[in-house]
MARLUMDO-588739 format. One record per residue (C-alpha): z, y negated, x negated; residue in three letters. Coordinates in steps of 0.25 Angstrom, whole numbers, padded with zeros to 4 digits, always signed. Each point is the difference from the previous one (the first is absolute). Layout:
N
ZYXALA ...
//
This chain:
55
+0025+0031-0065UNK +0009+0011-0002UNK -0004+0014+0003UNK +0007+0014-0001UNK -0002+0000-0015UNK +0004-0014-0003UNK +0012-0009+0003UNK +0004-0014-0004UNK +0013-0004-0006UNK +0005-0013-0004UNK +0006-0004-0013UNK +0006-0012-0005UNK -0005-0007-0013UNK +0007-0011-0006UNK +0009-0003+0011UNK -0009-0008+0010UNK -0013+0007+0000UNK -0002+0013+0008UNK -0012+0008-0002UNK -0005+0012+0007UNK -0002+0013-0008UNK -0008+0011+0005UNK +0005+0014-0003UNK -0005+0013+0005UNK +0005+0014+0005UNK -0004+0010-0011UNK +0003+0012+0008UNK -0009-0005+0011UNK -0011-0003-0009UNK +0001+0014-0006UNK -0001+0006+0013UNK -0013-0008+0003UNK -0006+0004-0013UNK +0003+0015+0002UNK -0007-0001+0014UNK -0013-0004-0007UNK -0005+0011-0008UNK -0010-0009-0007UNK +0011-0008-0008UNK +0003+0007-0013UNK +0011-0003-0010UNK -0006-0012-0008UNK -0004-0007+0013UNK +0014+0003+0006UNK +0006-0006-0012UNK -0009-0012+0000UNK +0004-0002+0015UNK +0015+0000-0003UNK -0002-0010-0012UNK -0008-0009+0009UNK +0010+0000+0011UNK +0011-0002-0010UNK -0007-0012-0006UNK -0003+0006-0013UNK -0015-0003-0001UNK 
//
Protein backbone atom coordinates (compact mmCIF):
# COMPACT_ATOMS: atom_id res chain seq x y z
CA UNK A 1 0.00 0.00 0.00
CA UNK A 2 1.34 3.35 -0.95
CA UNK A 3 0.44 6.44 1.01
CA UNK A 4 1.46 10.08 0.77
CA UNK A 5 4.97 9.40 2.06
CA UNK A 6 5.75 6.24 0.09
CA UNK A 7 5.61 5.45 -3.61
CA UNK A 8 6.48 2.35 -5.57
CA UNK A 9 8.80 2.28 -8.54
CA UNK A 10 9.68 -0.67 -10.72
CA UNK A 11 13.27 -1.42 -11.60
CA UNK A 12 14.57 -4.08 -13.96
CA UNK A 13 17.23 -6.39 -12.64
CA UNK A 14 19.09 -8.84 -14.89
CA UNK A 15 16.82 -8.11 -17.86
CA UNK A 16 13.88 -10.38 -17.05
CA UNK A 17 13.19 -9.96 -13.35
CA UNK A 18 11.24 -6.89 -12.29
CA UNK A 19 11.27 -5.89 -8.67
CA UNK A 20 9.27 -3.22 -6.89
CA UNK A 21 11.35 -0.83 -4.83
CA UNK A 22 9.75 1.40 -2.25
CA UNK A 23 10.96 4.97 -2.05
CA UNK A 24 9.74 7.76 0.14
CA UNK A 25 9.18 11.48 -0.14
CA UNK A 26 11.74 13.03 2.20
CA UNK A 27 10.02 16.44 2.21
CA UNK A 28 6.69 14.90 3.24
CA UNK A 29 8.33 12.96 6.04
CA UNK A 30 10.09 16.12 7.25
CA UNK A 31 6.77 17.98 7.36
CA UNK A 32 5.16 15.22 9.42
CA UNK A 33 8.13 15.08 11.81
CA UNK A 34 8.03 18.85 12.32
CA UNK A 35 4.29 18.69 13.11
CA UNK A 36 4.95 16.32 16.04
CA UNK A 37 6.89 18.19 18.74
CA UNK A 38 7.69 14.92 20.55
CA UNK A 39 10.08 13.79 17.78
CA UNK A 40 13.60 15.12 18.33
CA UNK A 41 16.73 15.03 16.18
CA UNK A 42 18.01 11.55 16.90
CA UNK A 43 14.60 9.96 16.43
CA UNK A 44 14.05 11.94 13.21
CA UNK A 45 17.35 10.69 11.79
CA UNK A 46 16.45 7.13 12.80
CA UNK A 47 13.07 7.48 11.08
CA UNK A 48 14.70 8.65 7.85
CA UNK A 49 17.24 5.82 8.01
CA UNK A 50 14.48 3.27 8.58
CA UNK A 51 12.45 4.53 5.63
CA UNK A 52 15.53 4.56 3.40
CA UNK A 53 16.25 0.95 4.36
CA UNK A 54 19.50 1.63 6.23
CA UNK A 55 18.80 -0.34 9.35
